[in-house]
N, C-alpha and C positions, 0 to 999 in steps of 0.2 A: 503160526499166525497169532498175533496178539489179540487179546479180547478187548475190543473198544466198544463201550456201550453207546447207544444213541445219545446225542448231546443233551444232557440235562443241565439246567442252570445250576450254578454252584452256590448261589446266594439265597437268602431267605426269600420266600417262605419254604423253599424246597430243601434246604440243607442247613443244619446248625452251623454257627460260625466256627466251631471247633474243627470242622472238617473242610473248611474252604481251601487251605493250602494244598492238601493232598488231592482234593478234587480238581483244582486248577492245574496241578502238575500232571495229573492223569490225562486231562483233556488236552494239554499242550503236547504230550507225547503222541496223542492220536491226531494231532493237527487241529485241535479245537481251541476254544477260548471261552472264558466265563463272561464275555462281553457280547451281548446280543447284536451290537452294531458292528462288530469286528468284520473287516473285509475278507472276502475269500479271494483266491488267486484269479481274479478277472480284471479285465480292463474296465475303466469307468469314465464317466464324464461329469463335469460339474461346472458351475458358474460362480464367479466371484466379482462383485461390484466394488471398485475402489471409489469411495466418496470423499470429496474434497471441499473444505472451506478454506478461504484465504483472505488475508488482509481484513480481518474482522475489525481491527482497530478499536476494540472495546465497544463496538456497536452491538451490545447485547440486547438492549431494548429498542423497540420501534418508537424512538422518541428523539425529538430535537430539543436539547436542553437550552439552546440559545433562545428559541421562541417559546419554550415551555409548552410544546404541543406534541401530540402523537404524530409520528411520521412512518406510515406503513411501508415506505420504500426501502427501509433499512432494518437491520436487527437480526441477531441470532435467534430471537424468539420466533421468527417466521422461518428462517432456514431450518430450524429444528423440525418444523412440520414437514419440510421436504425430506429431511433425514428419516423421519418415522415412515413416510410414504415409501421411500426407497427400500427400507428394510422389509416392508410388506411386498414390494415388487420383486425383490431378489432374495433367494434363500440364504446367500452368503454375502456379507458385506464387510468392508474394512474402512473405518472412518479416520481420516487424517486432517490435520490442520497445518496450513502452510506458512504460518508466521505473521508478524505484525499484528499481534493479538492483544497485548496488554496496554497499549497506548493509543490514544486517538480522540476519545471523547472525554468530557469532564469527569466521567466516572473513574477513568484511569488516573487522571490527575488528582482527584480527591484522595484516592487510596495511596498514591505514591508521595504526594507533596502537601496536600491540605491537612489531612488527618491520616498520617501514615499508618498503614495496617501493621499490627504487631506480628512478630514471627510465629505466634501461637495460632494465627488464623490463616486460613486458605484464601488466596486472592479470590475475590468474588467472581471474576471472569472464569477462573478455573472451576469454581464451584458450579457455575452454570454449565460449563462444558462437561463436568463430571456426570451430570444428569443424562448426558447424551452418549456417555461411554466411548470417548475417543480412544483410538488404538495407538496413535503416534503423532508427533508434531516436529516442527523445526523452528529455530530462532529466526525471526525476521530482523531487519536492521533496526526497527523501532523498539525491539525488546531491550536494546542497549541504552535507550534515551534517558532512563532514570538512574543510570550508573550500574556498575558491577555489583556493589554490595546489595542493592535492591534486587537485582536480577537473581543473585545467588539465593537470597531469602525466599523469593516467591517460587523458585525452582525446587525448594526444599533443602537449601544449604549445600555445602560441599564443594563450591568452586574454589579450586586451589590456584589463586591468582593474586598478584600484589594488590594490597589495599582492601582485601576481603577477609572477614572472619568466617571461615567455612562452617563453624559450629552454630551460626545463627540460621535458624530455619530447620525444618525436619521433613522427612519424606511424607509424613502424615499430613503435612500442610502444603505439599507441593502440588503440581498439576494433576496428579492422579493417572497420568499416562506418560510414556517415555518421550522425551524431547531430544532430538539428535541434531548435531551440527558438526560436520567433518572438517571444515576449512577455517576454523577459528582456533588458534593455539595460545595457550598460556605461556608467556615468556618466562614465568617463574619455573615451570616444570618442563617446558618443551613438548608438552603433550596436548592433545585436543582439550579445549576448555570444558566440553561436555562429551558424552559418548558420540562418536562419529556415526554410528549406525546401531540398529537394533534388529535382531532376528526374532520375529514373532512366530510362536508355535500356535497354530490354530487348527480347528477341526472343520472340515467342509461336509455339508450334506451333498452326496453324490448319487449317481445312478449307475449301477453295474450294467454290463453288456446284456445280462439276462433280465434287466428291468427292475431289479431289486434296489431299494433305497438303502444306502450304507453311509457310514461316517468315516471319512478318511483324513489322515493328518496332512498338514502342509506347513512348510517353513517359508516365511515371507521376510525378505531382507529389505529394510528401509534405510536409505542413506540420506542424510540431511546436508544441504549446502545453503549458505546465505550469501548476500552480496558483499564483496570485500570493501565496498564504500563506507562501511561503518568506521573505518580508521580515519576517514576524512570528516564524515558528518558528526561523529561524536569524539573527535580527537581529544578534547579536553578531559574526557572521562576514560579513554582507552589507551592513550599514548603511553608507551613504555610498559604496558601491562599485557597486551595481547598482540598477536600478529595474525594476518589473514593469508590464505593461500588461494590460488586460482581455482575457480569452480570446476571447470572442465577437467583439469589435471587431477584434482582431488577425487572426483568421481571415478576417473580411470584408475586411480590407486586402490580404491576400496572395493570396486565391483568384483575383482577376482577373489579378494579375501572373503567377501560375503558369500560368493558362490562356493568357495572351498569349504565353508562351514555348513554347507548343505542347503542353502536357500534354493527353493524351487522357483521363486519369483523374486526379482529385484526391482524395487521402485526407488526413484529419486524424488525427494521433496526439495525442490529448488525454490528458495525465496529469491526469485529473479524472473525475468521475462526472456524475450528472445529478439534478436536481430540477425539478419543475414548480411549485414553491411561490412563484414570483415572481422576476423578474430583478433582480439587483443588480450594479452595476459591480464588477469585480474579484472576482466570486463564485468560490468554491472549486470548484464542480462545475457548469460551464455547458453540459454536453453537450446538454441539451434545447434550450437557446436558440440554440446554434450551429446545430443542425439546423433549427430553426424559422425563424431570421432570416437565415441566410446561404445564398444560392443558389449553385449550382455545385459542390456537394460530392457525390462519388460514394460515400463511406463514411466512417464515424468509428469509430475504435478508442478505447476508454475504459479507465479503471482507477482507481487511487487509493483507491477505496472498498472494494476487496477483495470485491466482489459479482459476480454473474453476470448477464449479459444476452446473448441472450435466455434466460429461465428458463421452461421449460415444465412446471415442477412445480406443486404445489397452492398454494404460497405464494411467488410471485416477489417479489423485493425492489423491483421497480419496477412499480407498479400505478397508472398515471395515464394520462389521455387523451394519445394521441400515442406512447406507448411500447407497441408491439405485440409482445408476447412470442411470438405465434404466427408472425408474419412475420419477426421479427428486425429491425424498423425503428423508428426514432424520427423522428416527423414525416415518414415516408416514406423516410428515408435509412437504408440498411443500416448496422447498428451492432452492435458486439460488445464485451463485457467478460468476460475469461476468468479470473475469480476472482483468486487470488494464490498465491505460493510455489511455482509450478510445478505446481499441481493440475490445470490444464486448458490447452487450446489453443483459441483463438478462430479460427473459420473463416468468412469471407465468400466464397462461391463465386459469381463473376460469369459470366453469359453475355454475350459480347461480339459485336458485329457490326462488320464492316469494310466501309467504303464505298470501293470502288475508285476512285471519282472524286475524292473529297476526300482519300483516303488517311488517314482518321481512324477511330478506334474510338468506338463508343457502347455503352451498357449496355442490354441487354434486361432491363428491371426486372421483367418478369413471370416470369423464370426465375432470379432471384437467390436463393440459399439461404444462410441464416445458421445457424450452429450452434456450440455449445461442446462440445468433446470432452474428457472428463475422463480422468485416468489411472486412476481406479477403474473396474474392469470388472465387479465383482460384489459381492454382500453375503452376509453370514451363511455363512462368515466373509468379511470384506472381501478383495477381490482387486484387484490393480493390474497395469498393464502392466509389462513388464520394463524393465531399465535399459539405457542406451546405454553401452557400455564405453569408447568414445572420450571421452565427457564425463567419465566416472569417471577415466580415465587423466590427463586434462588437469589435474585438481585434486588428484591423489593426494598430491603432496609437501606442498601446503598443508594438506590434510586431516590428514595425519599430524602435522605441526607443531602444528596447532590442537588436536588431541586431547591431545597432550602438555601444551600450555599450560593448557587448561581443567582438566586433572586435577591441577594443582599445588595442594597443600594450603594453606589459609589459616587454618584453625581447626577447632573441633568444635562440634556441637550435640547437646543431649539430647532433641530433639523434631523431628518432621517438620513442616517449614514449607510450608504448602499454601494455595492460594487458592481451592479448590473451593467453600468456603462463606464466602468473605470478605464477600459481600454480604448475609449473614444474621448476621454477628457474629464470625466467626473472624478474628482479627488476626494469626494465626501467621506469615503471609508479609508483613505490613505494618509491624509495630511496629519491627522491626530497621531497616528503611529510614528510618522517621521518626526514630528515635534517632540514626542516622548523620547525617542531614541537619541535625537540630537541633543536634547537637554541633559540626558543621562551621561552621554559620552563627554560633552563639553565640560560638565562639572568635574568629571574624573580627570580629564586632561589637565584642567587648571590646578587641581589639587595634587596630582601625582606624577604628571609627565611634563615638567617644566621645559624640557627640550622641544616640546611641540606646542607650547602655550600660545605662540603667535600664529599658528596655522588655523585657517577657517575650518569649522566643523560643520559638515553637511550630513544628510541622512538619505538613504534610499529604502524603499519598501516596494512590495508588489501586491497586486490583488490576488491573494492566495486562494480566495474562493471566487472563481470566475466561470462557473459552469462546468468545470472539469469532470466532476462526478455526477452531473445530472442537472436538470433545470431548476432545482431548488438549491443548488450549491453556490449560493451567493451570500456575501455578508449583507445583513439587513437588520440594522439597529433602529428601532422606532424612536421618534421624537419623544421627549419626556424624561422620565427617570432612567438613569443608566445603572445597570447592575453588573455584577461579576460576569454574568453571561454576555453582556455587551463587550467587555474587554476580550473575552474568549472568542467572540464572533469577529471582532476587529483584527485579532491576531490568532490565526487558526492553530499554529504549531506550538504546543506547550513545551516542547523539547528544545526549541530554538533559544540560543543565548546570545546576548549582545557581543558583537566583535567590532573593533574599530581598526580600519586599515588606512595606511598612508598611501595616497595616490597622487599622480601628477594630473595636470589639466588634460594632457594627451590620453592618459588612462581613463579619465572620466568619459572622454569621447568614445573610446573603445567600449567602455561599459554600456553606454547608451546605444552604440551601434549594435551590440549583441542583443540588447533588450528589444530593439526595433525589428528583430527577426520574428517577433510575434505576428508581423503583418506579411501577407502575400504581396508580391509585386503587382501593382495595378497599371494597366495600360490605358491611358486617358482617351485613346482613340477608339477603344472597343465599344461597340454598341450593345453587346450582350452582357448579361449579369456577371459581375466579378465578386469573389468572396474576399473580404478584408482580412479575417483572422486565420492564421496558420494553425488550425485546430481540428484534429481528427475527432475530438470528443463531441463536437457538434455536427458531425457528418461531413466535414469539409477537409480536403487534402489528406486522405487516409495515409497513415504511415509517415507523415512529414510534420507531425505536431510539434509546436513550440508552445508549451502550456502557459497559461496566463500567470501562473505563480512564478514564472521567470521574467515577467515583464516589469523590471525595476524602473521606478520613476522617482525623480526629485519633486518636492512640493515646496520649494523655497522661492521667495521673491528675488533672491540673489542669482538664481540660475534660470536661464531662459534658452529654449531651443525649439526647433521645428523638426518634424519627422516627414521626410519625403518618400512616400510609399511607391512612387513611380520608379525608384531606384531598385536595383537588385538586392537580394539579401546579403548581409555582410559575412565575410569570411576573414576573421581577424588574422589568420595565418597568411592570407594572400590578399591584402587590401588593394583596391584599385582606385587610383587617384581620380577624383571627379565623380565617383559612383557612391559617395557616402550618403547615407540616409539622414544622418544628423546634420542639420543645416543651421547656420546663424547661432551657434552656441556661444553664449555670453555669460560672464560673471560680473555682477554689479554694473551691467550696462555696457561692458567692454568685451570684445572678443576674448575668449578664455586664453590665457597664457599656457601653452603646452607644457612649460617647465614649472609652473607654479605648483606648490605642494598643498594638498588638502588632507584632512582627516574625514573619512566617511564612516558613519555608523551603519552597520548592517547586522546580519546574523551569522552564526558559526558555520552554517551550511554554505552560505555564499562565500564567506571568507576562506574556507578550507577547500572546497571542492569545485568552485565555479571559475577559478582563475584561468584554467586552460581555455575556457570558452569565451571569457571576457578579454583576457590579455594575450592569449595565444598559447599554443602547445608548449609545455615545459615551463611556463611562467607561474609565479606564485605571488600572492598578495603579501605586502609588508604589513603583518598584523602587529599593531602597537599595543593592543589591549584585547585579551580574550577574557571577557567578563564571565563570571559564573551566574550572572543575573539573567533570568529568562526574559525574553522580549515581551512576552505577554504580561508578566508581572510588572515590568517597567511601564507598560501602557496603563495597566490598572492603577498603579500608584500615581502616575501623572494625572489621570482623571480625578482621582481622589484629591490631589493637591489643587487642581484647577477648580473643582466643584461644578463649574458651569462651562459647558462646551457650546460654542456658537458656530454657525456656518461662516460668518464674517471672519472670525479669528482662527477657526480650526478646520474649515472644509471648503475653501473657495480659491486657494492659491495653487493654480496649476502651473508648473514650470514649462509645459510643452503644449504644442498644438500641431495639427497636421499642416504641412506646407499647402497653401492654397493651390488646388489643381482641379479645374473643372473637368468632368468626365462625360463622354458621350453616352455611356450606359450607366446602369445602376451599380453602386458599390454596396454590398450587403454583408450583414453579420447576424448571428443568432444570439439571442439572450432570453431572459425570462419573459413569459407572456404577461400582457396587460400592464406593462411597466413604463410606458412612454412618459407618464407624468414625472417619473423619477429623473429622466433626462431633462425634461423641461424645468423642473424645480432647480436643477443644477446649472441652468442657463445654457444648455446645449441646444441651440436653435437649429442646428444642422442635422438633427436626427428625426426620422419619421418612421411610421410603421409601413412595411411593405406587405407582409402577410401576418394575419393574427396567429397562425400556427404553421409549422414546417412540414406538415404531412406530405410525404412523397418527394420532398426537396432534399437532395443530397443525403438520402437515406433517412430523412426525418420521419418521426412517428407521431408528430403533433404535440410534442412536449415542449418545444421552444417556439418563440415568435421570431419572425424575420424582420429585421430593421434595415433601413437605408441610411447611409451617412453621405451627406453632400460635401465632398472634399473641396468644392469651389467656394464655400462660405468661410 
């Protein structure tokens, strides 16, 4: 019988360092360890909370740089408070970010384009995130907006892809946590652009069967997937440099590999959402089909769509078989999507079981809890959690520089440019954008494209801020001095670039028919209330949204048309004669010639990815110029050149109106509260207030007002 002493600690103050190795070896032979927390051969249980932020879009501060005011509804500075609270609530946590992180506010634009951050400095967004100790992240589609060289730099260098110097940047100035994406491949190497997955070795605080607290190891596999749409949306930056692969199939490829490397748990970070309308290869939002078709996944984190899942309110965004908002599962897999802009923290709290024999963890699915914790804590008036001062301090220098930049004057305006009623006829926030785009493209065509010099140049834009992300999500530029912030407010997307497409008169009509899908079909004989806008974001028509940022309009005196909302929504693949919503379409006072050719100024997103919806499946726009110039910069420079902006010249020419249709009942829509004067100032005499707020109406929480539009006027 061997002589095994009772277990003495092998380290100071009990034993000099000289004797540690022999002591440890002796203990090991006797089945002991020099680690007080080492597990014995017992089963155990533990908890692990997976925490998610998604679509932060550089909303690190609770601040609106357009209005130069605090905005408590957004910002990582408040999400950070939720993170700290979750770490108090749960003994074990894992914090992940689901992409679309480094682009979105003027903060990101400032560091990428206005005063580019040097490779020797860490991106300020990552500096703020470092204070929260993230464990992993994934690339969103907007991470590619500033180009691959910039992406490589802020990730710490090393991207082996055409057009990139991989030596620029260093790991010391990278994110500070692993970022993984499996379905983006460098054409130069044929390998994933960045690591497809990471296996994290962590220690869990657990409880043995005898009640003793122990620390046990766990391996957690994290696979990243982004939306393949990046090849369309940022074609000018990515074409010929990368390829993308299908999200579902990519996850199916890597789950067995991650499991084979010993992962106890496998999570998918999907920068995408979900639909159950049918699987398509390279689909934008494959979450439903990943959970349905790929075995071996313990949880999926989603985003991209700026929605919430699970949503236990009256009107959840995802209402289809397999999406269980009560349990927080999709096809039985725990799933979470935590809104956007730092408004919420996703939490999947797992109950885990340790098998002492196999030394592996498994999930007790009966005890898994999924929730979305919001920064808003109360209503009437709205209340929010406090801010984290460490996050604030991390970005203070950039915050101050950005405020100075956006306050720089570029011109003056004699009217308030606002998008609150853009979808019922107010062009006050749209016409200036169209004028800037039209002038920019027309000048280029005349100088560089003589073959098109005789074609009319038109322009379309949309109300990019139309309440999609909340009741303050509207363009609102005050009368008076115009600043850089005004240009940013007029054109939300700093990553959009000017594109010019050649289209026929018939294609212009198809374009407008698609845009008119913004409206629900109205029955003039109905005496009950009907909702005008096809918009789940304001609590109407859940799951069938056609966002306002797709509602393209012309604002030229040369183009005139009416929209008949009593007609059914358009299907460009199956048009029905006599059912067109676009009526009386004219060019310079004459019915538009279906064969006449036009040049239309738009943006790279619309030119590259919207053609199937506008022209029909399999169709593409004839792009005659893909400019590197950002639409926002074009607008900014146009205002600088004009110096003075007036409603008469820059904000009153609407190309369209609703076809006159008296209705028996009310036709309603939601917009910002206390804003009727905006409609009246724009000359919209057919708009009135129906309710001052939307409490209890179509899932309303009192944050919007309800307006009535008289289609008979």
